[in-house]
N, C-alpha and C positions, 0 to 999 in steps of 0.2 A: 480338408475343408477348414478355413480359418475360423477362429473363435474369439469373440471380443471378451475382455475382462473388465468388470466394474471395479475400478481402483480408486485411490485417494483423489486423483485429479478428476475423475468422472463424478465422484461425489461432491467435490468442491464446486464444480460447474453447476450441479443441481442445487446446491445450497445457496450459491450466489444468486441464481435465478429466483429461488423461493424467497430469499430475504428481500430482494428488490421488489418482487410482486407484493409481498406482505407489507412492506414499508410504504408502498405507493398508495395504500388504502387508508393509512392513518397519518396523523400529523404529530410525529414524535421525533426525538433527536436523531435516531438512525434513519437516514434517508435512502440509502442504497448500499450495495456491496459490490466489490470488484476483486479480481484476482490477477490482473494483468501487470501489476507493478513489480519491478525488480529492485532490489536494494544492493548497490555496488559500493563496498567500503574501500575499494582500491586493492584489497587483498583477497576478498571473498565476495561472491555474489549470492544473495539470499532471495528466495522466492516465497513470499508469504502466500499461504493457501487461500485465505480470505481476508480482505480488508473492509472494515465498516466505515462508511462515509457519512458525515453529517451535512449541515447547511454549508453552502459555499465550498463543497468538496473537501471539508476538513477531514483528516484521517482521525477516526475515533479509536479504533482498536484493531489489532491483528488476531486472527484465529489460525491455529495449527490443527490439522486433521490427520488422523490415522485410522486404520481399520481396527476392528476389535481384537486382532491378534497382537496389537501393541498395547502394553500396559499404560494406563493413564499416568502412572508414576515413573515411566521410563525416563531416565536421566537425559538422554540425547533429545528426546521429545520436548522436555521442559527447557533444556538449555538453548535449543534452537529457537523456540518461541521467545525466550527471554532476550536473546541476542538481538532479534529483530525489534522488540519493544524498546530496548536500550538505544539502538540506532535511530529509531523514529521518535525517541523521547516521549513515549506513551506511558501512562501510569497503570496500564493493565493489559492483559492478554487472556485468551481463552484456549484451552485444550479440549479436544473432543475426539473420542475414538468410537463413536456411535453407541457404545454401551453406557458411557458416562462422560460428563463434561465438568471441567473445573475452571473457575475464574480466578486468576491471580491479579492482585492489586499491589501497587507499590506502597510499602509501609516502612518508614524509617530507612529509606534507600535500599530496601530489599523487597523483591517480589514474593508475596506469600499467598497461599490459598485463601480465598475470601468466601467463595460459595461453590457448591457442586450440585449436579443434577444426575439422577439415575435415569438414563434415557433408553435403557434396554427394554423396559416394560415387560421383562420376562420373555421377550421374543428375539431381540437382537443379541446374539452371542458369538456369531461367526461372520467372517468376511462375506459369505454368500447371502447372509441375512439382510445386509444393508440395502441391497438393490430390491430384494423381495418385499421388505417391510418399509417401503417408502412412506406410507401414511403414518407409521409409528414415529420415525425420526422427524418428520415434518411437524407433527404435534409437539414433540419435544423442542424443536427449533423455535416454534412460536412462543413456547413458554420461556425459553432462554431470552429471546428478543424482548418479550414483555418485561422480564426482570431487569435486563440491561437498560432499557429505556427509562425505567423508574430510577435506576442508579445514576444515569446521566442527568435526569431531571432534578434529582435531589442534590447533585454536586458530589456525590460519593465517588463517582468516576469523573475526573476532570476532562473537559473537551479542550483540544488544542487547536486554535485557529490556524488556518493555512499560513497566514502572514507570519505567525510565530515560528513556523517550521523554517521559513527562509531567513529568519533572524538567527537561526541556529547555525553555527559555523560548520557543524558536521554535515548538514544538508547541503550547504553551499559547496563544501568540499566534495560531496557525493556527485553533485551536478558537474563540477569542473573536472572530475575524474574522467569525464567523457571528452574533454577538450582535445586530447591527442587524436582520437578517432575523427573528430570533426575537422581538426587541422589537416589531417591526411586527405579527407574528402575535398576540402577547399583547395589544397595544393593540386590535387588531381584534376579538379574542375578547371583550374587556371591553365592547364596544358591544352585544353580543347576550346577554351573561350578566351580569345585574345582581348576582347573588350573588358571582361571581368579582370583579367590579369593586369591590364593597364591601369584600371581604376584602383586596384589594390596597391600597385606600385606607387601611384601618385600619393595615395593616402599614407603609405609607409614612409615615403621620403619626408613628408611633413611631420609625422608624429613619432618616428622611430627613436628619437632622442629621449622620449619619455619612458622607454621600456628597457633601457640598460642592456642593449645588445641581444635581446631575446629574438627568437624566430618569429617572423612576421605572421606566419600561418597559425602558430600557437596563440599569439596575442589576439588575432582576429577571431579565432574560434571561441576564446574566452569571452570576448566582447559580445559576440552573437548569443552565446548561452546566457549571459547575464541579462542581455536585453529581453530574451524570451522569458526569463524569470519575472522581470518587471511587467511584461505584458500579461502574464498569467495572473500575477498579483492584482494588477489594475482591473482585469476582467472580472476577477472574483469579488473585488471590492464593489464594483458597479452593480453586481447582482442584488445588493442590499437596497439599491435605489431604483433600478430599472428591471422590469420583468423580461424585456427582450434580451437583456444581457445574459439571462440564464441559459441561452443557447450554448454557452461555454461548457455546460455540463454534458452536452450531447456529443 
């Protein structure tokens, strides 16, 4: 008979759901949470456990989660969270192993502990306790969110607008790292769609001199990805002026 195990990913899903529910009832800087984003540096792929989002889908902070059997001071735990914060150019991150949580903030170009919470309440000490003591960690989660919202409101933690992320060369590089995969898909599509292939060939005959003997599919893929960036930015900017534009968040 199969047996399911409550692990870090299971807990992350519950935390994301609870953060979004909690944030929907109040008007504070933290608007929702997600965990679907991957960070591809070209050399390594990172998977943040939880990302906090603000207005206009701005990424506010990343959280890393472990079960109580991992120490809150574990070097790999800290370094993994730090690497993601550096890539996303965020000035803080949070570690949580269910027993305790630690907030790190960027100070003089170094991430240092800023605040910590005892979230065990004398009840959560082992991996099996996390699922059983759901009400305990939810109470702690609300306390952490309340504290973080205050820090965002006071400016102690800086919020980074989405548009600033795309002004960052590392984010653009991250997006264009996927150009090769997109180029392969475009080339494959051209083998079964003669109209598409003909249109691309006409375009390439006119503009290929601008791209210094580069492969046409790679160039087209990069153009498409950059155009999507522009559309995402424009859609998010519109949300400040039109409520119906907020459909982009769904």
